N, C-alpha and C positions, 0 to 999 in steps of 0.2 A: 397392326400398327407398324409403320416403317420409321426407323430412327434416322437421325440426320446424316449418318454416315452413308446413307443410300441416296441422298439427294432429295429433291422435292417431288411433289405428286406428278409433275409433268415430265420427269426424267424418263428417257427410254429405258425399258427394262426395270421399271419400278417394281418393288417387291410386294406391293399392296394393291388390292382392289378397293376403290373408294365407293361407298354406297351413299347415295344422297338422301340421308335421313337425319333430322335434327331433333334430338331429345336427350335429356339428362337423367331422368328418373323413370321408374317403371310403375305402372298402376295395374293391379291384378283384380280381375273380376271373379268372384266366388261362384261355384256351380249352383249353390243354393243359399238363401239368406241365412245369416247367423241368428240363433235364438239368444237374445240378450238375457243375462242373469246377473246375480250378485258378483260373479267372477268373470263375466264376459260383457264388456261395455265398449262403445265406440270412443275414440279419442278425438278431441277437437284439434283443429289446425289453427295456427296463429294467423293474424292479419298479414297481408302482403307487406313485406318490408319491416315488419315488427322487430324491434330490438329487445334483447333480454339484458337487463342491467347486470353489470359485474357484481359478484357477490351473491346473486340470487341462488337459492338452493334448488338444485334440480335432482331428479331421480333417474338413474340409468338402470335398465332392466335387461337381463340376458342370461344365456346359458354358457357364456364364455369361461375361459380358464380363470382359476382363482390365484394362480401364480404364473410366472413366465414359462413354466415347463409342462404343466399338466394339460390334459385334454379337456374337452367339453364336459361340463358337470351334468349330473342326472336331474338336478332340481333347478327350477327357475330362481335366480337371485336378483336382489335389487340393492342399491346403495345410494345414499344422498351425497351429492358432490357440489361444490361451489362453481358457478360460472365465472370464467375469466373475462377481462376486457379484451377487445380485439388487439389493442396496442401491446398489452402484456404478453399475450399468446404469440403474436408475431415476433416480439423481441426474444422470447425464450427459444424460438425455433429459427432465429435469424441465420444461424450457420448450419442448420440441419439440411439433409438431402431433400426433404419435402418443403414446399412453400405453403404457408397458411393463406388461403384465398379469402376474398370478400364474401364468399358463400359458405364460410366455415364459422362454427361457434365452438369454443373450447371450454372444457369443464373437468375438474378432478383435483385431487390433492394427494399428498404422500400416503400411500397405502390404500387409497380408495379411487376407483375408476374402472374404465373398460380395459379388457385384455384380449388375448388371442381368442378367436372364434366369436367375438361380440360384434363383428362387423354387421351393419344393418339393423342393430338393435336400437330401441327408442330412448331418447332423453326427454324427460317430461318435466314441465313446470306448470303448476296450477291447473292440471288437467289438460294441458296442451302439449302436442308433440312439437318441441322446439328444435330437436336435433335427431340425426340418424348417425349411429356410430360409423366412423370412417377409418381413422388410423391412429396409431400411438407413436410416441416419440422414441426416446432412447431405450426405455424399458417400460413395463406396465406400471402405472400409478406411482411415479416418482415425484418428488417435490417440485422439480423443475421441468416436468414433462406431462402436461395435462392431455387428456384425450381430446382428439379433434373430431368434430362431427360436421356433417352436412347441415347447414342452417335451413330449416324447412321454410321459414318465412320468405326466403329468397326465391322459392319455387312455387309458392301458392298460386300465383296467377297461371303458371304453366299447368299445375295440377287441375285447376278449375277448367282450363281450356281443353285438357286432354283426357279427363275422366270419361270412361266409357258410358255412353247413354244406352247402349244396346250390345248384345253379344257380337264378338268379332265374326267377320265373314272371311273364311279362309280362301286364299287365292294363291297365285304363283309367288307372291312376296310375303304372305302371312300364313305361317304354318305352325302347328303344335310341334314341340320337340319331344323326342322319345327319351325315356330314362333307361339307364343300363340295368341289368339284373343285380340283385343284392350280392355284394361282395365281388362283383365282376372285376377282373383285373385287365388293365390295358397293357399290351405288350410293349416293352421298350423299343423305340424306333418307329412306332406308329406315328403317322403324320396326323396331327390334330389342328383344328382351326380355332384361333382366338379372335373374338369379336369385341369391339369396344370403342368408346369415345375418348380414351385416355390420351395423355400428352404424347408427343412424338419425340421428345427428348427430356432428359432428367431435369434440366434447368427450367423447363417451361412451367408457368404457374397457372395455366388454363388448359381446359380440354379442347379438342378439335371440334369443328362444326359439321363434320361428316363422319358417319359411322364407317369404321375401317375393319378389315380382317387380315389375318396373316397366318400362313401355315407354318407350324413349328413341330419339331420332333418330341415325343414323350421320352422321358428318362426312366431308367430303372430305379426302384426305390433305393437300391444299394449305392448306385452312382450319385444320386441326389443327396443322400445322407453324407456321403464322403465329401461332396462338394461344399456342404454347409457345416462340416464338422467343427470348424472354428468360428462359426457365425451364430447360428440359431439351432434350436432343436426341431427336427422334422418329426412329425407325428404319423401314426399309422393311417390316419384318415387324410393324408396329403397325397397329391400326385404332382409331379414336376414336368415342365415342358418349356422348351425355348432353345435358342441358339444365339451366337454372337450377333448382335444387331437386330434381332427379331424376338419380340415378346411383349409382356405387359409393362405398363408404366403408370405414373401418377394419374389417377382418375379412372383406372380400369377396374377397380375393386368391385366385385359382384358380377363381373361379366362372365359369359359362358366360354368354356373350352369344349369343342365338339369334335367327335371322331365317329365316322361311319353313321352319321345321322343321329347320334346319341349325345346328350350332354354329360360328359364324363367329369367335368371339373367346373369350379367356380373360383374366379380370381381371388386370391387371399393376400399374398405379400411377395416381395422380392427385394433383393439387396440392390443398392444403387452404386454406380450409375445403372440405369435401366438396361436390361439385356446385355449385361457384361459377359465377357468370355468366361466360361466355366461355371456360371451361376445362373441356373434356369429359374423361371418363374415358379412359384409354389401356389398350388390350387387346393381347395377342398375337394376331396374325391367323393363324387356324388354317390357312387355305388355303396359306400360305407354307411350311408344314411337312408337307403331305400326302404328298409323295414320300418324305420321311424316315420318316414314320409307316408308309407302305406297305412300306418296306424293312426295318423293324424288328419287324413283327408277322407272325404266321402266319395265313393265311386258311383253314387246314385245319380 
């Protein structure tokens, strides 16, 4: 992602390589079918363009923090929250650094809602997946700061068009990614590659139409904690990377940070404006979760 200080895509010496791929969601194919049971069931998708009425009670489910400072919890949690109207949600975030987009849906109330590490978790209404956790406002679950979700109905046509009908065929442009070893540390100064469809400036309310990548330096844990000492709490399962004018921005959440062919990070959050001097992007450190991943997937 190249920010506006560096000019447009056609500028000589541009800092970004543009990849001609258009997609906004990911669809994963399992190595073997799930066995459905009383605790494992498929979720239904809403109709394309379906709207969820304000005041509808929805359920958000996840392993995220239960307050603004704690790490991921050990048990799956759920909570019922009211859906907000688009107008009320846009109004409450009118002066915030993020913009509520037409493909967002908002839900939450004081003391109830999504929080840190809930990104990507489901928001359910009447057995349908109406939202995917995206970002929070000023703090977790405050009266004037509902959780903001990707509205699934906005992407149902895309999902239907792009769902895999058969296994992927690997080639020069489609390859599996390697994971790091458990608890593997990435040395400060390592050059990592960030990939995503996020905005190229903080004020933008939309993602770009081409997949982009940018090389950025990894920070030491100590330097990153010092940089955010007066902003937010850095957790032991975070890794930081970025430099002035280069890094993640709105719409990059969930995207990969890659070093030496391994996915070392997943975009989590950053302070705004995007890629500010002295404030790197913050990622979930994949190596922290390798044991958990190994326990929950089948290698057969």
